C-alpha positions in Angstrom: 0.0 0.0 0.0 1.4 3.4 -1.0 2.3 5.8 1.8 0.1 8.9 2.1 1.4 12.4 2.5 -0.7 13.1 5.6 0.2 9.7 7.2 0.1 10.7 10.9 -3.0 11.4 12.8 -1.5 14.7 14.0 -0.8 16.1 10.6 -4.3 15.1 9.4 -5.9 16.8 12.4 -3.9 20.0 12.2 -4.5 20.3 8.4 -8.2 19.8 8.8 -8.4 22.3 11.7 -6.6 24.9 9.5 -9.0 24.3 6.6 -12.1 24.5 8.7 -10.9 27.5 10.9 -9.9 29.5 7.8 -13.0 28.4 5.9 -15.3 29.6 8.6 -13.3 32.7 9.4 -13.2 34.0 5.8 -16.9 33.5 5.5 -17.6 35.4 8.6 -15.3 38.2 7.6 -17.1 41.5 6.9 -20.1 39.8 8.4 -22.4 42.9 8.8 -22.0 44.2 5.3 -25.2 44.3 3.3 -26.1 41.3 1.1 -25.4 43.2 -2.1 -22.1 41.5 -3.1 -23.7 38.4 -4.8 -26.9 38.5 -6.8 -28.5 41.2 -4.7 -31.9 40.8 -6.2 -32.2 37.2 -5.2 -30.8 37.8 -1.7 -33.0 40.8 -1.1 -36.0 38.8 -2.1 -35.3 36.3 0.7 -34.5 39.2 3.1 -37.8 40.8 2.4 -39.6 37.6 3.0 -37.9 37.0 6.3 -38.6 40.5 7.3 -42.3 40.2 6.5 -42.5 36.9 8.5 -40.7 38.6 11.4 -42.9 41.7 11.5 -46.1 39.6 11.1 -45.4 38.3 14.7 -44.5 41.6 16.2 -47.1 43.5 18.3 -45.0 46.6 19.0 -45.1 48.1 15.5 -47.9 50.0 13.8 -50.5 48.1 11.8 -49.6 50.1 8.7 -45.9 49.3 9.0 -46.7 45.6 9.6 -49.0 45.4 6.7 -46.4 46.9 4.4 -43.8 44.4 5.5 -46.2 41.5 5.1 -47.2 42.8 1.7 -43.6 42.8 0.6 -43.2 39.2 1.8 -46.3 37.9 0.0 -46.0 40.1 -3.1 -44.0 37.5 -5.1 -44.5 33.8 -4.8 -41.5 31.5 -4.7 -41.0 28.2 -6.4 -39.1 26.9 -3.3 -40.6 26.6 0.1 -39.7 29.5 2.4 -37.8 27.2 4.7 -34.6 29.2 5.1 -36.4 32.5 5.4 -38.5 31.1 8.2 -35.3 30.0 10.1 -33.9 33.5 9.8 -37.2 35.1 10.7 -37.4 32.9 13.8 -33.8 33.9 14.8 -34.8 37.6 14.5 -37.0 37.0 17.5 -33.9 36.8 19.6 -31.5 39.0 17.7 -33.7 41.6 16.1 -33.8 42.2 12.4 -30.1 41.5 11.4 -29.8 40.4 7.8 -26.3 39.1 8.4 -27.8 36.2 10.5 -28.6 34.5 7.1 -24.9 34.8 6.2 -24.0 32.8 9.3 -26.5 30.1 8.5 -25.4 29.8 4.9 -21.8 29.6 5.9 -22.5 26.9 8.4 -24.5 25.0 5.8 -21.5 25.1 3.5 -19.0 24.0 6.1 -21.2 21.2 7.3 -21.3 20.0 3.7 -17.5 20.2 3.8 -17.5 17.6 6.7 -19.5 15.1 4.7 -17.6 15.9 1.5 -14.4 14.9 3.4 -16.0 11.7 4.5 -17.2 10.9 1.0 -13.9 11.7 -0.7 -12.1 9.6 1.9 -14.4 6.7 1.1 -13.8 7.2 -2.7 -10.0 7.8 -2.5 -7.9 8.2 0.7 -7.0 10.8 3.3 -4.9 12.8 0.9 -7.6 13.0 -1.7 -10.2 13.8 0.9 -8.1 16.7 2.3 -7.4 18.1 -1.2 -11.1 17.8 -2.2 -12.2 19.5 1.0 -9.8 22.3 0.6 -10.9 22.9 -3.0 -14.6 22.9 -1.9 -13.9 25.3 1.0 -11.5 27.8 -0.6 -12.7 28.1 -4.2 -13.1 31.9 -4.3 -16.5 31.7 -6.0 -17.7 29.2 -3.4 -16.7 31.5 -0.5 -18.7 34.4 -1.9 -21.7 32.2 -3.0 -21.9 30.3 0.3 -22.5 33.5 2.2 -25.6 34.4 0.3 -29.1 34.6 1.6 -30.7 32.0 -0.7 -31.5 28.3 -0.4 -28.7 27.1 -2.7 -26.0 26.6 0.0 -28.5 24.6 2.1 -29.5 22.5 -0.9 -25.9 21.8 -1.8 -25.2 20.6 1.8 -28.1 18.3 1.7 -27.0 16.9 -1.7 -23.6 16.1 -0.3 -25.0 14.4 2.8 -27.2 12.4 0.5 -24.3 11.3 -1.7 -22.3 10.3 1.4 -25.2 8.2 2.8 -25.7 6.7 -0.7 -22.1 5.5 -1.0 -22.3 4.1 2.5 -25.5 2.3 1.6 -24.0 0.9 -1.6 -21.3 -0.7 0.4 -23.2 -1.8 3.5 -26.7 -2.4 2.1 -28.5 -1.5 5.3 -31.9 0.0 5.8 -30.3 2.6 8.1 -28.3 4.2 5.3 -31.2 3.7 2.8 -33.4 5.7 5.1 -30.8 8.4 5.8 -30.1 8.8 2.0 -33.8 9.0 1.3 -34.4 11.6 4.0 -31.6 13.9 2.9 -32.2 13.4 -0.8 -35.9 14.1 -0.3 -35.2 17.2 1.8 -32.7 18.5 -0.8 -35.5 18.2 -3.5 -37.9 19.9 -1.1 -35.7 22.8 -0.5 -35.1 23.3 -4.2 -36.5 21.1 -7.0 -33.4 21.3 -9.1 -31.7 19.0 -6.6 -33.7 16.2 -8.1 -31.2 16.0 -11.0 -28.3 15.4 -8.7 -30.2 13.1 -6.4 -31.5 10.9 -9.2 -28.1 10.8 -11.0 -26.4 9.9 -7.7 -29.0 7.1 -7.2 -28.4 5.8 -10.7 -24.7 5.9 -10.0 -25.2 3.7 -7.0 -27.4 1.3 -9.0 -24.5 0.8 -11.5 -22.8 -1.3 -8.8 -25.3 -4.0 -9.6 -24.7 -6.4 -12.4 -28.0 -5.4 -14.0 -31.0 -3.1 -13.5 -33.1 -6.2 -13.0 -31.0 -7.3 -10.1 -31.1 -3.8 -8.6 -34.9 -3.7 -8.8 -35.1 -6.8 -6.6 -33.6 -4.9 -3.6 -36.5 -3.5 -1.4 -34.1 -1.0 0.1 -34.1 0.9 -3.2 -37.8 1.3 -3.0 -37.7 2.5 0.6 -35.0 5.1 -0.3 -37.0 6.2 -3.4 -40.3 6.6 -1.6 -38.8 8.6 1.3 -37.0 10.8 -1.3 -40.1 11.5 -3.3 -42.6 12.3 -0.6 -41.4 15.7 0.6 -41.1 17.4 -2.8 -44.2 15.7 -4.2 -46.3 16.8 -1.2 -45.1 20.4 -1.6 -45.8 20.3 -5.3 -49.3 18.8 -4.9 -50.1 21.4 -2.2 -48.8 24.3 -4.3 -50.6 23.3 -7.5 -53.9 21.7 -6.5 -54.6 23.3 -3.1 -53.2 26.8 -3.1 -52.5 27.2 -6.9 -49.5 29.5 -6.3 -47.1 27.1 -8.1 -49.1 26.8 -11.3 -47.4 29.6 -13.2 -44.0 29.3 -11.5 -42.3 26.8 -13.8 -42.5 28.6 -17.1 -39.6 30.1 -18.9 -37.0 27.6 -17.6 -36.8 25.4 -20.6 -36.6 27.2 -24.0 -36.1 24.7 -26.8 -35.0 27.4 -29.3 -32.0 28.2 -27.2 -30.4 24.9 -28.4 -30.0 26.6 -31.8 -28.4 29.7 -30.3 -24.6 29.9 -29.8 -25.2 32.4 -27.0 -26.7 29.6 -24.9 -23.5 27.5 -25.1 -21.2 30.5 -24.8 -23.2 31.8 -21.8 -23.0 28.4 -20.1 -19.3 28.3 -20.7 -18.9 31.8 -19.3 -20.7 30.8 -16.1 -18.4 27.8 -15.7 -15.4 30.1 -16.3 -16.6 32.5 -13.7 -16.9 29.7 -11.1 -14.0 27.5 -11.9 -12.0 28.5 -14.9 -11.2 26.3 -17.9 -8.0 24.9 -16.4 -9.7 23.6 -13.2 -12.5 21.9 -15.3 -9.9 20.3 -17.5 -8.0 19.0 -14.5 -11.2 17.7 -12.9 -12.3 15.8 -16.0 -8.8 14.3 -16.6 -8.7 13.3 -12.9 -11.7 11.0 -13.5 -9.3 8.6 -15.2 -7.5 8.1 -11.9 -10.6 6.5 -10.4 -11.2 2.8 -10.8 -14.1 1.7 -13.1 -16.7 1.3 -10.4 -16.1 4.7 -8.8 -15.6 6.4 -12.2 -19.1 5.3 -13.3 -20.5 6.8 -10.1 -18.7 10.1 -10.8 -19.7 10.1 -14.4 -23.4 9.8 -13.5 -23.1 12.9 -11.3 -21.6 14.8 -14.2 -24.3 13.5 -16.5 -26.9 14.7 -14.0 -25.4 18.1 -14.2 -25.4 18.1 -18.0 -29.1 17.1 -18.2 -29.9 19.7 -15.5 -28.2 22.3 -17.7 -30.0 21.2 -20.8 -33.4 21.4 -19.1 -32.8 24.7 -17.3 -31.1 26.0 -20.4 -32.0 29.7 -19.8 -30.9 29.8 -16.2 -27.7 27.7 -16.6 -26.4 30.2 -19.2 -27.4 33.4 -17.3 -27.3 32.5 -13.6 -24.0 31.4 -12.3 -25.3 30.1 -9.0 -27.3 27.5 -10.8 -24.0 25.6 -11.2 -23.3 25.8 -7.4 -24.1 22.0 -7.0 -21.3 21.3 -9.5 -18.7 22.5 -7.0 -18.7 19.4 -4.8 -18.8 17.2 -7.9 -15.6 18.9 -9.2 -14.1 18.7 -5.8 -14.7 14.9 -5.7 -13.4 14.7 -9.3 -10.0 16.1 -8.4 -9.6 13.9 -5.4 -7.9 10.9 -7.1 -5.4 13.0 -9.0 -4.6 14.9 -5.8 -4.1 11.6 -4.0 -1.7 10.5 -6.7 0.3 13.7 -6.6 0.5 13.6 -2.8 1.7 10.0 -3.0 4.5 11.1 -5.3 5.3 14.1 -3.0 5.5 11.8 0.0 8.1 9.7 -1.9 10.2 12.7 -2.8 10.1 14.4 0.5 11.9 11.6 2.3 13.7 13.8 4.9 12.2 15.9 7.7 13.4 19.1 6.1 11.8 18.4 2.7 8.5 17.3 4.3 8.4 20.5 6.5 9.2 22.6 3.4 6.4 21.0 1.3 4.0 21.4 4.2 4.9 25.0 4.5 4.3 25.6 0.8 0.9 23.9 1.0 -0.1 26.1 4.0 1.2 29.1 2.3 -1.2 28.4 -0.6 -4.2 28.2 1.8 -3.3 31.4 3.6 -2.6 33.2 0.3 -5.9 32.1 -1.2 -7.7 33.2 2.0 -6.0 36.6 1.9 -7.0 37.1 -1.7 -10.6 36.3 -0.9 -10.4 38.7 2.0 -9.3 41.5 -0.4 -12.3 40.7 -2.6 -14.7 41.0 0.2 -13.3 44.2 1.6 -13.0 45.9 -1.9 -16.5 47.3 -1.6 -18.4 48.5 1.4 -22.2 48.5 1.0 -23.1 49.8 4.4 -23.7 53.4 3.1 -26.6 51.9 1.1 -28.4 51.3 4.4 -28.8 55.0 5.0 -30.6 55.3 1.7 -32.9 52.4 2.7 -33.6 54.1 6.0 -34.3 57.4 4.3 -36.8 55.7 1.9 -38.6 54.0 4.8 -38.8 57.3 6.6 -40.4 58.9 3.6 -42.9 56.0 3.4 -43.9 56.6 7.0 -44.4 60.3 6.4 -46.6 59.5 3.4 
């Protein structure tokens, strides 16, 4: 068995602590700035909804002010359940209306996802690949900015990762325990945002490829348990929103536009979104790294990539115009680079055969993490949106006078 670079428990623990401390710290940097740094329209929509929910429960404000806040909340229906907004509104009961509360929750969601991504990558490769995969997921500059945003996507991504971890555990152990856990988290991910279904279904198909045939897989009752549990939450919300309240009937239009397939701008737009998130070199390395997986694990990873492609073809307008629609691809890319990172770390451990060389290589690795963190810090501090709060307060004051 080849020797890993992080072969001692101490080096593994210290490295992971650095990753998680820096990862949480950079996400909480400039915490109280306004949510205008990343898709402000989408973030402010959630902020207005949470605000309306909060003021609807307050008895110490005027009826007019409360009605205005509730009207802003209910003015525009959402496709997704207002789950995250309700968590933030509930927290306002203890903290007052502080929009940055959502930033803390989103950051925690992303970092919890990092824990399960580490466990999943370790299962697919080894400790070296898991550490590299986790570091990529945590410190990708786009991921840091996006994972601070007030929208359901960081929560959905966390749930998808936990689902994939439970799914891989189930495929190895074949127990009802992991079948139920996978079904619960997969179903909850779809409930939070329907687009998660593409990644949940593709992950499930990837696990099924471990069987010799589809016919053999269909004989396993645990698959049906997992599927039923996964379908119920999203299906219940969909039925309720369409047939009982009718507020979802008109919310799915404009997401699939067949004529876009004939337009070069669609493909260029999609590529631009991926360049914004990763860059072409990172995507190339991730795809080439898939060859370092064995056949069984490569099939699993390829189904995840296929799920993303089908997702992009279906939501063809949004995938080419909204970069955060590719947010669930970040953990897939992180898992894709894991075997290549494992291979390189193995070679590095063979080269650094003295204490001085090993300390030097460790220093360079840590320097890269700190340099990346400092660069992201500079991006976050480049613009201060707090003066905009005075304009908002002035507008609210004018409204009260009217």
